[in-house]
C-alpha positions as CSV (number, residue, x, y, z in Angstrom):
1,M,-46.2,-78.9,8.8
2,A,-46.1,-75.3,7.4
3,K,-48.1,-72.6,9.1
4,Y,-49.9,-70.3,6.8
5,I,-50.7,-66.8,7.9
6,A,-52.4,-63.7,6.5
7,K,-49.9,-60.9,7.0
8,R,-50.6,-57.1,6.7
9,I,-48.0,-54.9,4.9
10,R,-47.9,-51.1,4.9
11,F,-46.1,-49.4,2.1
12,R,-44.4,-46.0,2.3
13,N,-47.2,-44.3,0.4
14,G,-49.7,-45.5,3.1
15,E,-51.3,-48.3,1.1
16,R,-52.1,-51.4,3.1
17,L,-51.9,-54.9,1.6
18,S,-52.5,-58.4,2.9
19,V,-50.4,-61.3,1.7
20,L,-50.6,-65.1,2.3
21,H,-47.4,-66.9,3.1
22,A,-46.1,-69.9,5.0
23,L,-44.0,-68.9,8.1
24,G,-40.4,-68.5,6.9
25,G,-41.5,-68.7,3.3
26,L,-42.4,-66.4,0.4
27,P,-45.9,-65.1,-0.3
28,V,-48.2,-67.6,-2.2
29,H,-48.2,-66.3,-5.8
30,E,-51.6,-67.5,-6.8
31,A,-53.2,-66.0,-3.6
32,T,-51.5,-62.7,-4.3
33,L,-53.0,-62.7,-7.8
34,F,-56.4,-63.5,-6.4
35,L,-56.3,-60.8,-3.8
36,G,-55.3,-58.3,-6.5
37,R,-58.7,-58.7,-8.0
38,F,-60.2,-57.3,-4.8
39,R,-57.7,-54.4,-4.7
40,R,-58.6,-53.4,-8.3
41,K,-62.3,-53.3,-7.3
42,G,-61.4,-50.8,-4.5
43,R,-62.4,-53.1,-1.7
44,A,-61.4,-52.0,1.8
45,A,-58.1,-53.2,3.3
46,N,-59.9,-55.0,6.1
47,T,-62.2,-56.8,3.6
48,I,-59.1,-58.0,1.7
49,H,-57.5,-59.1,4.9
50,A,-60.6,-61.1,5.7
51,V,-60.3,-62.9,2.3
52,C,-56.6,-63.5,2.9
53,S,-57.4,-65.1,6.3
54,V,-59.8,-67.4,4.6
55,L,-57.1,-68.4,2.1
56,A,-54.8,-69.1,5.1
57,F,-57.4,-71.3,6.6
58,L,-57.8,-73.1,3.2
59,Y,-54.1,-73.8,2.8
60,Q,-53.7,-74.9,6.4
61,E,-56.5,-77.5,6.0
62,L,-55.1,-78.7,2.7
63,E,-51.7,-79.0,4.4
64,K,-53.2,-81.2,7.1
65,S,-54.7,-83.5,4.4
66,K,-51.4,-83.5,2.6
67,V,-53.0,-82.1,-0.6
68,N,-50.6,-80.2,-2.9
69,L,-53.2,-78.0,-4.6
70,L,-51.0,-76.8,-7.5
71,G,-49.6,-80.3,-8.1
72,R,-53.0,-81.8,-8.2
73,L,-54.4,-79.2,-10.6
74,G,-51.3,-79.5,-12.7
75,Q,-52.2,-83.1,-13.3
76,G,-55.6,-82.0,-14.5
77,R,-57.3,-83.3,-11.4
78,F,-59.5,-81.3,-9.0
79,L,-60.1,-81.9,-5.3
80,T,-62.2,-84.9,-4.5
81,I,-65.7,-84.7,-3.0
82,P,-64.4,-86.2,0.4
83,E,-61.7,-83.6,0.5
84,L,-64.2,-80.8,-0.2
85,E,-66.5,-82.2,2.5
86,R,-63.7,-82.1,5.0
87,L,-63.1,-78.4,4.1
88,A,-66.8,-77.6,4.6
89,S,-66.7,-79.4,7.9
90,A,-63.6,-77.6,9.1
91,A,-65.1,-74.2,8.1
92,Q,-67.6,-74.5,11.0
93,F,-64.9,-74.0,13.7
94,R,-62.6,-71.4,15.0
95,V,-58.9,-71.6,14.1
96,N,-56.9,-68.8,15.8
97,D,-53.5,-69.4,14.1
98,M,-54.6,-68.5,10.6
99,S,-54.0,-64.8,11.0
100,E,-51.0,-62.8,12.1
101,V,-51.1,-61.8,15.8
102,E,-51.0,-58.0,16.0
103,D,-51.2,-56.6,19.5
104,D,-49.7,-53.2,18.5
105,S,-48.9,-51.3,15.4
106,K,-45.2,-52.1,15.5
107,A,-45.4,-55.9,15.7
108,T,-43.2,-57.4,13.1
109,V,-42.4,-60.9,14.6
110,V,-44.9,-63.7,15.1
111,H,-44.0,-65.6,18.3
112,M,-44.8,-69.3,17.9
113,A,-45.7,-69.5,21.6
114,R,-48.6,-67.2,20.9
115,I,-50.0,-69.2,18.1
116,R,-52.5,-72.0,19.0
117,L,-54.4,-74.3,16.8
118,R,-56.9,-75.7,19.2
119,M,-58.2,-74.8,22.6
120,K,-57.8,-77.8,24.9
121,V,-60.1,-78.8,27.8
122,D,-59.1,-81.6,30.2
123,G,-56.5,-82.8,27.7
124,Q,-59.1,-83.1,24.9
125,Q,-59.2,-81.0,21.8
126,Q,-62.2,-78.6,22.1
127,L,-63.3,-77.0,18.9
128,K,-65.2,-73.7,19.1
129,P,-67.8,-73.0,16.4
130,V,-67.9,-69.8,14.5
131,D,-71.1,-68.0,13.7
132,I,-73.1,-68.8,10.6
133,A,-72.1,-65.6,8.8
134,T,-68.4,-66.4,9.2
135,Q,-68.9,-70.0,8.1
136,A,-70.8,-68.9,5.0
137,M,-68.2,-66.3,4.2
138,R,-65.4,-68.8,4.4
139,L,-67.1,-71.3,2.1
140,R,-67.9,-68.6,-0.5
141,Y,-64.4,-67.3,-0.7
142,M,-62.8,-70.8,-0.7
143,A,-65.1,-71.8,-3.6
144,E,-64.2,-68.6,-5.5
145,Y,-60.5,-69.1,-4.9
146,L,-60.5,-72.8,-5.9
147,E,-62.4,-71.9,-9.1
148,F,-59.8,-69.1,-9.8
149,V,-56.7,-71.2,-9.2
150,S,-58.2,-74.1,-11.2
151,D,-58.7,-71.9,-14.2
152,Y,-55.3,-70.3,-13.7
153,V,-53.4,-73.6,-13.7
154,G,-55.7,-75.2,-16.3
155,A,-54.8,-72.4,-18.8
156,D,-51.4,-74.1,-19.3
157,L,-52.7,-77.6,-19.7
158,P,-53.4,-79.4,-23.0
159,A,-56.9,-78.8,-24.3
160,P,-58.3,-82.2,-23.3
161,Q,-57.0,-82.0,-19.8
162,R,-58.1,-78.4,-19.4
163,E,-61.6,-79.2,-20.5
164,K,-61.8,-82.2,-18.2
165,L,-60.5,-80.2,-15.2
166,K,-63.0,-77.4,-16.0
167,Q,-65.9,-79.9,-16.0
168,E,-64.7,-81.7,-12.9
169,S,-64.2,-78.4,-10.9
170,A,-67.6,-77.0,-11.9
171,S,-69.3,-80.2,-10.7
172,S,-67.4,-80.4,-7.5
173,L,-67.7,-76.7,-6.6
174,K,-71.5,-76.9,-7.2
175,A,-71.6,-79.6,-4.5
176,F,-69.3,-77.6,-2.3
177,R,-71.3,-74.4,-2.6
178,A,-74.4,-76.3,-1.5
179,H,-72.8,-76.3,2.0
180,V,-73.0,-72.5,2.3
181,P,-75.6,-72.0,5.1
182,P,-78.3,-69.4,4.7
183,V,-77.6,-66.4,6.9
184,S,-80.8,-65.3,8.6
185,K,-81.4,-61.5,9.0
186,R,-84.2,-62.1,11.4
187,A,-83.7,-60.4,14.8
188,K,-83.0,-62.8,17.7
189,L,-84.1,-62.5,21.3
190,D,-80.5,-62.3,22.5
191,A,-79.3,-59.8,19.8
192,R,-77.1,-57.0,21.0
193,V,-78.9,-53.9,22.4
194,G,-77.7,-50.7,24.0
195,L,-77.3,-49.8,27.7
196,S,-80.3,-48.9,29.9
197,E,-80.3,-45.5,31.5
198,E,-79.2,-47.1,34.8
199,E,-76.3,-49.0,33.1
200,Q,-75.2,-45.9,31.2
201,Q,-75.1,-43.9,34.5
202,R,-73.2,-46.7,36.2
203,L,-70.7,-46.9,33.3
204,M,-70.0,-43.1,33.5
205,Q,-69.5,-43.4,37.3
206,V,-66.9,-46.2,37.0
207,V,-65.0,-44.7,34.1
208,H,-64.7,-41.2,35.6
209,P,-61.1,-40.3,36.3
210,D,-61.8,-39.6,40.0
211,S,-63.8,-42.8,40.6
212,P,-62.2,-45.3,43.1
213,E,-63.6,-48.1,40.8
214,N,-61.7,-46.8,37.8
215,P,-59.6,-49.8,36.7
216,W,-56.6,-47.8,35.4
217,N,-53.7,-46.6,37.5
218,R,-52.1,-43.9,35.4
219,G,-53.7,-40.5,35.4
220,Y,-53.4,-39.9,31.7
221,V,-54.9,-43.3,30.8
222,R,-57.8,-42.7,33.2
223,L,-58.6,-39.3,31.6
224,R,-58.1,-40.5,28.0
225,N,-60.4,-43.6,28.5
226,W,-63.0,-41.4,30.1
227,V,-63.0,-39.1,27.1
228,I,-63.2,-42.1,24.8
229,V,-66.2,-43.6,26.4
230,M,-67.9,-40.1,26.6
231,V,-67.3,-39.5,22.8
232,L,-68.6,-42.9,21.9
233,L,-71.8,-42.4,23.9
234,A,-72.2,-38.8,22.6
235,T,-71.8,-39.5,18.9
236,G,-72.5,-43.2,18.3
237,M,-69.4,-43.5,16.1
238,R,-67.6,-46.8,15.6
239,R,-64.3,-47.6,17.2
240,G,-62.5,-47.3,13.8
241,E,-64.0,-43.8,13.3
242,L,-62.9,-42.8,16.8
243,L,-59.3,-44.0,16.3
244,G,-59.2,-42.2,12.9
245,L,-60.0,-38.9,14.4
246,Q,-57.3,-36.2,14.0
247,T,-56.8,-33.0,15.9
248,G,-57.7,-31.1,12.8
249,D,-61.1,-32.7,12.7
250,L,-62.2,-30.7,15.6
251,D,-63.6,-27.3,14.6
252,A,-61.6,-24.5,16.2
253,T,-64.5,-22.1,16.3
254,Q,-67.7,-24.2,16.7
255,P,-68.6,-27.2,18.9
256,K,-68.4,-29.9,16.2
257,L,-66.1,-32.4,14.6
258,R,-65.8,-34.0,11.2
259,I,-65.5,-37.7,10.5
260,Y,-63.5,-38.5,7.3
261,R,-62.7,-41.6,5.3
262,R,-58.9,-41.9,5.1
263,A,-58.1,-45.2,3.6
264,D,-54.4,-45.8,3.2
265,A,-53.5,-42.5,4.9
266,V,-49.7,-42.1,4.7
267,E,-49.7,-40.2,8.0
268,D,-51.2,-43.2,9.8
269,R,-48.4,-45.4,11.2
270,R,-50.6,-48.4,11.9
271,R,-50.5,-51.4,9.6
272,N,-54.0,-52.3,10.6
273,Q,-55.4,-48.9,10.0
274,P,-58.8,-48.2,11.7
275,G,-61.2,-47.1,9.1
276,T,-64.5,-45.3,8.5
277,K,-67.1,-47.6,6.9
278,T,-69.7,-44.9,6.3
279,Y,-69.8,-41.5,4.5
280,D,-67.9,-38.5,5.7
281,R,-70.0,-36.4,8.0
282,E,-70.1,-33.6,10.5
283,V,-71.2,-34.2,14.1
284,E,-72.4,-31.5,16.5
285,L,-71.2,-31.6,20.1
286,T,-72.3,-29.8,23.2
287,P,-70.0,-27.0,24.4
288,S,-69.1,-29.0,27.5
289,I,-68.0,-32.1,25.6
290,T,-66.1,-29.9,23.2
291,R,-64.3,-28.3,26.2
292,V,-63.3,-31.7,27.6
293,L,-61.9,-32.8,24.2
294,W,-59.9,-29.6,23.8
295,S,-58.6,-29.8,27.3
296,Y,-57.5,-33.4,26.8
297,I,-55.7,-32.5,23.5
298,N,-54.1,-29.2,24.6
299,K,-53.2,-30.2,28.2
300,D,-52.9,-34.0,28.8
301,R,-52.1,-35.2,25.3
302,W,-49.7,-32.3,24.8
303,Q,-47.5,-33.5,27.7
304,I,-46.6,-36.6,25.8
305,K,-43.9,-35.3,23.5
306,A,-44.1,-38.2,21.0
307,A,-47.8,-37.4,20.4
308,R,-47.1,-33.9,19.3
309,V,-45.9,-35.0,15.9
310,I,-48.8,-37.3,15.0
311,P,-52.3,-36.2,14.0
312,Q,-54.4,-38.9,15.8
313,I,-56.3,-37.6,18.8
314,F,-56.3,-40.8,20.9
315,V,-52.8,-42.1,21.7
316,S,-51.0,-44.3,24.2
317,D,-49.0,-42.8,27.1
318,E,-46.0,-43.5,24.9
319,G,-47.3,-41.4,22.1
320,E,-48.4,-44.1,19.6
321,P,-51.9,-44.1,18.0
322,L,-54.2,-46.5,19.7
323,S,-55.0,-49.8,17.9
324,L,-58.4,-51.4,17.5
325,S,-57.4,-54.1,20.0
326,S,-56.6,-51.5,22.6
327,I,-60.3,-50.3,22.5
328,D,-61.4,-53.9,22.9
329,K,-59.1,-54.3,25.8
330,L,-60.4,-51.1,27.4
331,F,-63.9,-52.6,27.6
332,V,-62.7,-55.9,28.8
333,Q,-61.0,-54.2,31.7
334,L,-64.1,-52.2,32.4
335,R,-66.2,-55.4,32.6
336,E,-63.7,-57.1,34.9
337,A,-63.5,-54.1,37.2
338,C,-67.2,-53.7,37.6
339,P,-69.3,-56.9,37.5
340,G,-72.4,-54.7,37.6
341,L,-71.8,-53.7,34.0
342,P,-73.3,-55.8,31.2
343,G,-71.2,-58.9,30.4
344,K,-71.3,-58.1,26.7
345,L,-70.2,-54.5,27.1
346,T,-68.1,-53.4,24.0
347,S,-67.5,-50.3,22.1
348,H,-70.3,-51.3,19.7
349,V,-72.8,-51.4,22.5
350,M,-72.1,-47.6,22.8
351,R,-73.3,-47.3,19.2
352,H,-76.5,-49.2,20.0
353,T,-77.0,-47.0,23.1
354,W,-76.7,-43.8,21.1
355,N,-79.2,-45.0,18.6
356,E,-81.7,-45.9,21.3
357,R,-81.3,-42.5,23.0
358,F,-81.7,-40.9,19.6
359,S,-85.1,-42.7,19.1
360,E,-86.3,-41.6,22.5
361,Q,-85.4,-37.9,21.7
362,A,-87.0,-38.2,18.3
363,D,-90.2,-39.4,20.0
364,A,-90.0,-36.5,22.5
365,L,-89.6,-34.0,19.6
366,G,-92.5,-35.5,17.7
367,L,-90.5,-36.4,14.6
368,S,-92.3,-38.6,12.1
369,N,-90.7,-42.0,11.2
370,A,-89.4,-40.6,7.9
371,E,-87.9,-37.6,9.6
372,E,-86.3,-39.7,12.3
373,E,-84.8,-42.1,9.8
374,G,-83.4,-39.3,7.7
375,A,-81.9,-37.5,10.6
376,R,-80.4,-40.7,12.0
377,N,-78.9,-41.7,8.6
378,D,-77.3,-38.3,8.3
379,Q,-75.8,-38.4,11.8
380,Q,-74.5,-42.0,11.4
381,G,-73.1,-41.5,7.9
382,W,-75.5,-43.9,6.2
383,S,-77.0,-43.4,2.8
384,P,-80.3,-41.5,2.7
385,H,-82.3,-44.7,2.0
386,S,-80.4,-47.0,4.4
387,K,-82.3,-49.3,6.6
388,M,-79.4,-49.9,9.0
389,S,-81.3,-48.1,11.8
390,R,-83.4,-51.3,12.3
391,T,-80.2,-53.0,13.5
392,Y,-79.6,-50.4,16.2
393,T,-83.1,-49.6,17.5
394,R,-84.2,-53.1,18.5
395,R,-84.9,-52.3,22.2
396,H,-86.8,-49.1,21.4
397,T,-88.9,-50.9,18.8
398,E,-89.6,-53.7,21.2
399,R,-90.6,-51.2,23.9
400,K,-93.1,-49.6,21.5
401,G,-94.4,-53.0,20.4
402,R,-95.1,-54.0,24.0
403,A,-96.9,-50.8,24.7
404,V,-99.2,-51.3,21.7
405,T,-99.8,-54.9,22.5
406,L,-100.8,-54.1,26.1
407,K,-103.1,-51.4,24.7
408,L,-104.8,-53.9,22.4
409,Q,-105.4,-56.2,25.4
410,E,-107.1,-53.5,27.6
411,N,-110.6,-54.2,26.2
412,L,-110.2,-58.0,26.7
413,D,-108.9,-57.3,30.2
414,A,-111.9,-55.2,31.0
415,E,-114.2,-58.0,29.7
416,L,-112.5,-60.6,31.9
417,K,-112.9,-58.4,35.0
418,R,-116.6,-58.0,34.3
419,N,-117.0,-61.8,34.2
420,E,-115.1,-62.5,37.4
């Protein structure tokens, strides 16, 4: 059975492209045409790759069912309701072999030993469910693609067959889209929050280059990872923004740095280029943090000769720009080295932590809600009217809510004491 994968390609001009193809085969023509629509709309490379991964999932499931999509449509027939039901059911679960494995920016070969279709427990196939948002995204893009390819193939059919296929596909896809689950935006009790003050202090103790608990052996890696964690906590930037930072983004005369959007940057060697999702912005730093950054760049990073010819600030000890997966690995190693740290510690938790500390400082300075929201949107690169802050200030909001609730109960509490 053919294995379909979503593969990233980097052109010489820096443009990134995702293509769908079977291992050992050519790209799927219809999928390339479909993805081209997203490119023309200026969608981000990672968004296009996500769509491509859904198409890989779709073709893999059709392959399992022995459905030749083009052959079926070429006969003027659409997928049957049971076949669509099976696709909707499969969309609920994780499938890890649908996307190219990329542990570093130079990977060009997919090793079959590292591709797995199912996780097995006690000899039995164990399917792991995806979250509701992923399931909904898969179903929407599958429906959109099936509609596109049906119209594409149908255009070459005789008029009666074309009309019949159009009616059949419209009816079937309506039933298929009914499986798209609603994605709730309501906050959940176990939703991600930032670190407490104690957890933040504990993290900085562990990650310090001189700490005996520091999980890394090499001196350069110890110092670089300490700087990474410090910058994430100090600025609240995303890991993609961190990895996109270049030495020229640090102001040479003032304690500040600039965060730019650099989609398809030709000077970035990574096929999976870390990107900035928000607006360009300028971030103030304290003089001490600025000194640490410059010391890392001019002293430790400079000792790596290969790093001198690339602009990215954070590089491996071999001089290559760090990948997104390397940041994930950093936090995995931190969690394993120190069980006292939160089990869900990730780079994005640093972003939540920054936002919670920001709210506390805004309260201390007496900022109004509107002033706080405007200042936060500016510092995080969101639009002036963005409501994204609600996602990152859950713990602070809950703390305020509890305080108000207890205040409301004081009169009732006093009444109960009088009646004891």
